[in-house]
N, C-alpha and C positions, 0 to 999 in steps of 0.2 A: 884788410881783405874783403870780399863779398863773396858769398857762396851763392851756387846754382843748382834748382833743385828741377827736374824734369819730370812734367807732370805725364804719367805713360799708361795705357791702358787699350781695352778693345774700345772699337768703334761704338760711338753713342753711348759711352757711360756717364759721360758728364765732364770731360776734360773740360774742354772750353768753358762751359758754366762755373766751373769752379776756377779754374784760370783768371777769369772775368771778375769773379767775387773778391779772390784774393789781391787783384790787383786794383781792383777798385775802378774798373774801365770795362769798355766794351770792344777793345782791341781784338777779342778771338770771334768769330763768326760761329754761333750754336745754333745748330739747326737740326732738324730730325732724318738726318741721311747719314749714311756711313762716310767715311772721309772727308767730312766739311772742313776739316782744317788741312792743310796742305804743307805751308813753308810753315814753319814753328813759330809761334807767338812768343816773344820774351818781354817781362815786365818788371821794372825795379823797384821794389816795395821797401820804405824804410821800416824798419824792425822796433816796436814798439818798447819802451823801458822807461819806466817811471821814475828811475834813479837821475835821468838826465834834466829832468824838471828841476829835480829837487837840488840838484848841485849848480844849476844856472841859477836859481833864484838865491842860494848864499855867494856867488862869486858876481852876481848882477850882470849876466852875460848877456851880450847884446843878441846873439843867435844861438840855436840849438841845433846840432846837425846830428841826426841818427846813423848809423851804421847800416847797411842795406841788405838784402836778399833778394836774388832774382827768381822768377819763377819762369821755366819755359815750356809752352802748350805743345805739346809733340803729337804728331799724324797717330791715329788708331793703329795698332797691330792685328793681326789676325795669322791665323795658323796657316805657315808655310810663308812668312812675311822673310825669312831669313834666307828664302829659294825665290823671292820676286814676287810673292802673292801679296794681294790688296796694293798697297804702294812702295813696298816691297824694302829694300837693304837700305836705301836712301836714308829713311826715316830712324833705324837702327843707329845710323852712324851720328844724327844728333843727338842720342843718347849718350854716346862715348863723350859729348862735349861738356857735361854736366857732372855735378860734385857727388850729387844725391838723387836716387829715383824715387817720385812719389808714384807709388802703384794705386791707381784710382780703380777701386773694383764697385761693380754694379750689384747693390744691395736692395733693389727695391722693384716692386712690380709697376708696371706701366702699359696700357693698351696703346696710348699714344706716343710712345718712344720707341721707335723701330730697334731691334735688337738683332744681331749678326748671327746669334746661335738660338736654337728652337726655345731655349727657357733659360730663366735665371741660375745661373750657379756660379757663385763666387771663386770657389776652389778651382773649378775647369776651368775659368779665365784666367785665374793669376797662374795656374801651369801652364797654358797655351805661352803665355806673355815671356816666360821665366825657360821654358824649353826653346822659345825662337832665341831668345839672347845667348841662352848656351850653344845653340846650333851655329850662329854667327861667331861666337868666341871660338868654339872649334874649327870654323876654318879658318879666321884670321891667325889662330895660332899655328895652324898646319901651313899656311902660306907663308908666314915669317921664319917658321923653323926650317921649312925648306929652302926660300930665298935666300937665306942669308948663311944657309949649312952649317949654322951655329958658330960661325967665325965670326961675324961681325955684331955680333949682340955681347953685351956686358952680361959678366959672370951672373949677376943677380937678376937680371932680365931673363937669361935662359932659365935659369934656376925657377922662377917665377912662371914661365911657359910649359916648361916640362912639369912641373907640378901641378898646375892649372890643367893640363890636358890629361895628366892621371887622374884627376878628381872627376874631371866630365867625363871622360871615358867608363869611370867605374864607377858611377853613382856615388862618390866621395864627397862629403861636407866643404865644397871651393871656399866657404868664408871662413874657414880656419886658417888660409893663406893670410887674412888681416894680422894675424897674432905674430907670424912667422916672419914678416918683412915691415919695412918701415913704410910708412903711408905715404911718402913720396915717391917711394919705388912701386908699390902697387899701383897707383894712380899714372905712372909712366906706363904701364903696361897697358892702361887702355882698355881693359877688357870689361864687360858688362856686369858679367856674374860677381863681379868683385866689387861693385859700387855698391855704396850704404843704402839700405832701402827702408821707405816708410810705407806701411800699407793702410790705405783710405778705403774703409769702408762708406760709398755713397748711399745714403739712406732718406726715406721719406720723412716728413715732420715728425710725424706718430712716432718714428722709430730714433728720434735723436738721444733720448734721453737713457733708453735703456736696450738700444739694438733691436731687433727681432731673429727670426730663425736663420735667416742667410748671414748675419753677423757672427752668430754663435757657432755656426758649421765652421764657416771661415775661422776663426780665434781658437778653434779646437783643434783645428790642423794647422795654423800657421802661430799662433799664440799672440799674447795681448801685448808684448813688452813693446813693440815698434807698429801697432795697430792703432788708429784713431777712427772714431765714428763721427763722420760729418756730412751735413745734407748741403750740398752744392745749389741747390735751389733755395734753400732756407739763407744760406752766406751771401747769396745774391741779394735777397731780398732785404736783410740786414744794412747791407752797404748802398742802398737806396732811401736810408731813413734819416733824419737828422741826429743829432749825438743825443739828444733826451730821448727819442722814439726808439732808438736803438737799444737803450738799458729798458726802457719798460719791455719791450717786444721780446728782449731774451729771456726776462724775468718770466714774462707770460707762458714761456715755451719752456721753460727750465733750461735754458741753456748759459751756463756758467762763464764761459769764455767765446770768444770767436773762434773757427776754423784757424784762422791765419797765426793767432797767437798759438795754439795747439800745434801747429807743423812747425813754427818757429823754435818752440821750446823742444820738440822731436827733432828737428834739424841739427841743433847744437849739441843735443845728447849724444846724437848718433855719429857724429863728424868731431865730435870731441873740440868742440869750440869754446871760447870766453870772451868777455867783454872787460877792455880797461879806458878808463876815462882822461879826457886831459880837460881842463875845468879853468878859466879866466873871466876876465872884463869882455874881451874880444867874443869869445865862443865859449860853449860846452858840447864837447864832442865824445861819441863813443866811437871804439875801435875794435875789430873784430880779429881775437887771434886763436893760434890752436894751443890747445890746453900743454904746459909745460913749455911754454915758450919763454926764451930768457930775454931779460930786457933790451940787450942791444938790438934783437929783432923784432921784439915790439916797437923800440924806436924808426927802426926800419918800414913799419906801417907807414907812418907819416912822412919819412924822407929817408931815401937811402944815403944821405948826410948822415943824416942823426945817425945810423946805425956804423958807418964807418968811422966818424969822431965819436963815438961814444965815448963818456967818463962815466958820469954816476946819473941815477935815477932817484928824484927826491921823491919818496913814495909814501901813502898817506893810503888807509883804507876806506872804503867807501862811509862805511858805517864810523869813524874817527873824523871824516871830513864832515859829516852831518852834526854828528854831537858837540863838534867844535867850535861849529859856526864858520868851515874856512880854513885857508892856507895859514895864515896868521897866527891864529889861536892853537890850532893843530900842532906846529913847531913849536910855539911858547910853551906847551902843555907837554913836549916830548912824545908827541903822536905821529911827527912825522922822520922817517928815516932815509938814510942814504945809501942805496943798492949800488953794488957792481955788477959787472958783466956777468955772473954766474947767477944773478939773481932770478929765480922764477916768478914771473908776472901772475898773479893770482886775478881771479874774476873781483871785477869791483874795484880794482885797485885806480887809484888817482893819483896820475903821473906827471913829473916834469922832469923834463932830459936836459941835462948838461953835457954839452958835446964841443969838439973841437973842429970846424972847416978844413 
């Protein structure tokens, strides 16, 4: 599976610049006027994982295949978007298609870059975007409840909609629903307010290491757990450098890892994802699965026949695979296990599936 993150924010906060940096492209037009992006841009990016290279070396694999993440650059939202202001509801619908939302917040001053608001205020900007998504959800819930008259909705979906409506109308924490219902059920609701969120404070170069007054105010309001400090402009510059130049430049400005790596780690965390591997002479490959995924469903990521005809999974942990120099020694040393249908795949497992077609 590949997961999709939508980059959302006010106009001219750096969404297209960040998108181009993350996807190492110039697909998204970045210009100094509101609503530069109209149709969403989509970029698919390989997920960096040093474990792949190490496994491939031992297995003498002909090729390495990373798992992927998709980024979607969505047009800027403004106050009143849920009622058609700016570019309106069309772009709220684009957000419904993503697995997680990256809220890009302007946390820098610049007389050269237009601001749709009179001043820089990251707390206000996020509240505007969140309010528009809530209003869009309210309208969607009310229409669905009225249209179906509650008869054509599954009981679980009805409960989710009614509970969400109560939260939105009474200023309750709607995120609590994620602990009350299964992830699949939440996703089926299509509600924007229930999507996992990452907050990205877009700063200038001098604020990369320690942030600034804007980031401090934002974090004091919304917390630091899901907040990252990234400079979209600097990320773009890094992508234009050669490999050795990137390392030197990042050391010079005190940047320990790229924004892409930070976003991927945070995305895996909030979406509760793990990675397992297959490794042999032909290829070493990474596969993304949800946490607590059982072996047959993990096999299904490769092919549905693997899940239908699942028998056993030959299983070695990544560490054991590396320390025993591959499949044969790991098996000889008792580090390979045969796991059945109830086995919960762990992050880093190296698997070989036995199945009947």
